[in-house]
C-alpha positions, 0 to 999 in steps of 0.5 A, a space after each residue: 572517474 570519480 563523481 564531483 559534482 553535488 547531488 541537487 536534482 533527483 529523478 524518479 522514473 514511475 509514479 506508481 505506488 512505489 515511486 510516487 510515495 518514495 519521491 514524497 518522503 524524499 522531497 519532504 526530508 530535503 527540501 534543499 533537493 529537487 525531486 521530479 517523478 516522471 511518468 508517460 501516463 499523461 491521467 497518472 500525473 495529472 492527479 499527482 498534480 491535483 487534489 486527486 491523488 491516483 492512490 491512497 495511502 494513510 498520510 500521503 496527501 499531507 507529505 504531498 501538499 508540503 512537498 509539492 505545494 510548499 508551506 507556510 511557516 507555523 509555530 506551535 507551543 513547544 510544551 503540552 498545555 491543557 486543551 482546556 485552561 491553555 496552562 499547566 504544561 505536563 512537561 517542561 523544556 527551555 522552548 516556549 515555541 517551536 515549529 519550522 520556517 516556510 518552504 518552497 515547492 520541491 516535489 514535481 511531477 511531469 510526463 517530460 521523461 527525457 529532460 528530466 533524465 538529463 537534469 537528474 544526479 540520481 535517477 530512480 528506476 520505480 517502474 512495474 515489473 509484473 510476472 510474465 503472461 506469455 512466451 518463455 517463463 511465463 508465469 514465473 518469470 518477470 516481465 522486464 519489458 517496462 523496466 528495459 524500456 526505461 533503462 534504454 531512455 536513461 541510457 540515452 539521456 543521462 549525463 555521465 557520472 549520473 547513479 542510476 538506481 533500481 528502486 523496481 523489484 527486479 531479479 538478482 544480477 539485474 544490475 548486469 541488464 543495466 550496465 550492458 544496457 548502458 554501454 550499448 548507449 553510451 559506449 565509454 560513459 561510466 555510470 554506477 548502478 545501485 540496487 536500493 529495493 523499497 520494504 514497504 506495505 500497503 496501507 502503512 507505506 508512509 509510516 514505513 518510509 518515514 520510520 524504515 526499519 532498514 535502508 538497503 544499498 547494494 553497490 559495486 565494491 569498488 572506490 566509485 561504487 562505494 562513493 555512489 552508495 554514500 551519496 545515496 545514503 546521505 540522502 536518507 540520512 536526512 531522517 534515517 539513523 545511520 545504523 539502519 541504513 545497510 550496504 551490501 553488494 548489488 546482487 545481494 540487495 537486489 536478491 534480499 527484496 525477493 527473499 523478505 517477501 518471499 519468507 513472509 508469504 511463507 508464514 501466511 502459507 504455513 499457518 493457513 496450511 494449520 487453519 485447515 487442520 483446525 477446521 477439521 479436528 476443532 482446534 482453533 487456528 488463532 490459539 495455536 498462532 497465539 502459542 507458538 508465537 510466544 516462542 522467540 524463535 518463531 515470534 508472533 507476527 505473519 501469523 494470522 490465518 485468512 484467505 490469503 495474501 495478495 498484492 503486487 508484490 509476494 506472489 511475484 517475488 516468490 514466482 520470481 524466486 522460482 524461475 530464477 531456482 529453475 534457471 540454476 538447475 535447483 529444481 527442488 528449490 523451486 518446488 519448495 517455493 512454487 508449494 507456498 503459492 500452491 497453498 495461497 491459491 488453495 486456501 481462497 478456493 477452500 473459502 470459496 467451496 466452504 460459502 457454497 457448501 453452507 448455502 446448500 450447494 447451491 447459489 441460484 437465486 441467492 445474494 452474496 455480499 463482499 465486505 472488501 475488495 482492496 487486497 489489504 485494509 487501508 489502501 486502495 491497492 487491489 492488485 491480486 486481490 484475494 476477493 477477485 478469485 472467491 468472486 470468480 469461484 462464486 460466479 460459476 455457482 450462478 448467483 443472483 448477485 454478488 454484491 461488492 463494497 469497499 471503503 477505500 476504493 471507489 465504486 466506479 473504479 472498481 466496476 471499470 476494473 472488473 469489466 476489465 478483469 473478469 467475465 463469467 465461465 460462460 463468456 457472459 458479462 459479469 457487471 449488473 449493468 450489462 446483464 451480469 450478478 455482480 453489483 458495486 455499492 457505495 455502501 455497505 449497509 446498501 451491499 448487505 440488504 437482502 443478502 443470504 450471506 456476507 463475507 468478510 474479505 479485507 480486513 478494515 476495522 470498520 468491519 469488526 464488531 464493536 465488544 459488548 462493553 465499549 471501551 473508552 475512547 483511546 486519548 490522542 497521544 500528544 508527541 511534545 516535547 520533542 527528543 531533539 531540539 532541532 523541530 523535523 518535519 516528523 515532528 511537525 506531522 505528528 503534532 499535525 496528527 494530533 491536533 486533527 484528532 483533539 481539535 481542542 488542543 489547537 493553539 490557533 482559533 483560526 485552525 481548520 479540521 485538516 490544517 490546525 497548523 495553518 500551513 497548507 497552501 491551496 491545492 491546485 484548482 481542478 478544470 471544468 472537466 475534471 474526470 475526478 470530480 465527475 466520478 465524485 459527484 456521479 459514483 454516490 461516493 459521498 465522502 470520496 476525498 482522492 479519486 484515481 486509478 484503483 482508487 477512491 480515498 474514502 478519508 483524506 485523513 487519518 481519523 478512523 471511520 465508523 463501525 459497521 452496525 451488525 445489528 442493522 445489517 442482520 435485521 435486513 438479510 434472509 435466513 439463516 443469516 450466514 457470516 464468512 470471516 475470512 480475516 478472523 476480525 469479528 467475535 463469532 460469539 457476539 455476532 451470534 447474538 444477532 442472529 447470524 451463523 459465523 464461519 471463520 478460517 481455522 475453526 
């Protein structure tokens, strides 16, 4: 039966790293739609409805505030003007002022799963699909427990004709599983199932959503399947050029996400294998990467040697591909991809063993500082963090203390996570307050003070050493005049960011530092017993803005945090002052001027 009702209501099931940001951008770009994110985790939903978002991504807070709370109208000069004289526009266009009108809230967060599904015209399923840890396929197959539970709930509550969209990363042919589940619960009722995987990178998720390189929609090759795909495509077309919206059959779309992540992870493991050879021969892995990256057939992306990839996607998706190949009787294919994961694990282990070897094969009585706990810069996502695996190896040597600092992760939350995930091989507690050697710090200087070695395990910019000759500060680029006559939400966000970075350019004397366009409405007030406010008050993480599960947003805006004073760190370390650069982000020659003995991956 052809679908006749218009798309007015979208429900996203799952309020995690994919569901929350994706729904926020869809709502921002489609103010005529009602977008509701549902999750049974009341704590997580409470955070989405507060000033303490449960995840940190640069730019997410601004988008959520506009779509969730509504906004005031804002108007600003269409031409850039001299911030000192307020005249002499650099460019000319036929508009003196531009902006966008006020808008009502159209992004909502709720725990009422059944009701929200019943009201929806499109249901996005964006729940966690981790690797199985027990039973058949343990260690490689995808755990579909949460996805299957949501599919059953959708089948029970969705109205006939509702479009079901797989946003979660799922094994190939999951659409068949969804159709079978729907048929069991609602025999004779037609639903279209689409695959619409998300190609997000932690730390740049909002940019990836606002300016995607492609949007992939897989559907059945039937008239109703194509109409469903077009209905979803029209949602994205509000801000994505049609040329970047790609349609395939549903199985190709499901498999494409696994292959994309596997191929990227393969490049990382490949260059890391070469880094091991470089360390034995005297070659420099960065020079090799730069050389081969000049070959247009190869390109320079994902050729940065380090301690390996982390996060919730790469390893999980490779293992899913391994399981698929094994189940199809393609053992050699499975082993080929399995080796990518093995190389990643080898790289972490090799780095940790190098630390131990340089410290005379013993860590007894020594303090080791780790800078970075999240798996990647500018995110609070700690899933499959390389730092955690390195800590496990170092614990085996009985150090006096392992000090951990991360600028985007709240210390209280990291402490709770380590308590849940980590225990020493002897069974003794890992955390200092429980008698173990691991201490979580809210300051990099506190973590490094009195240490025998500092390990850089996440590539945050503030960990880089400032060049000997300080470069001139980069001048913020004014995005005006805009390419289109119609000012978009993306245009306004660009001007917003420009005014934040360059406050003198704001045209209003009443503008605040975080609301230069005076567009925001007040954020929801927290209750007196708000646990997130209590975390901020008691954690010592003084710059915290958003604190949530696996998160402590130390920078609500997109401004750069201050670089570390490595000379200060060196003055308070034990000699010899070891620095192990696991991400290749410091200039070794300059660090040696401070007295560091530097060991880097691939050199």
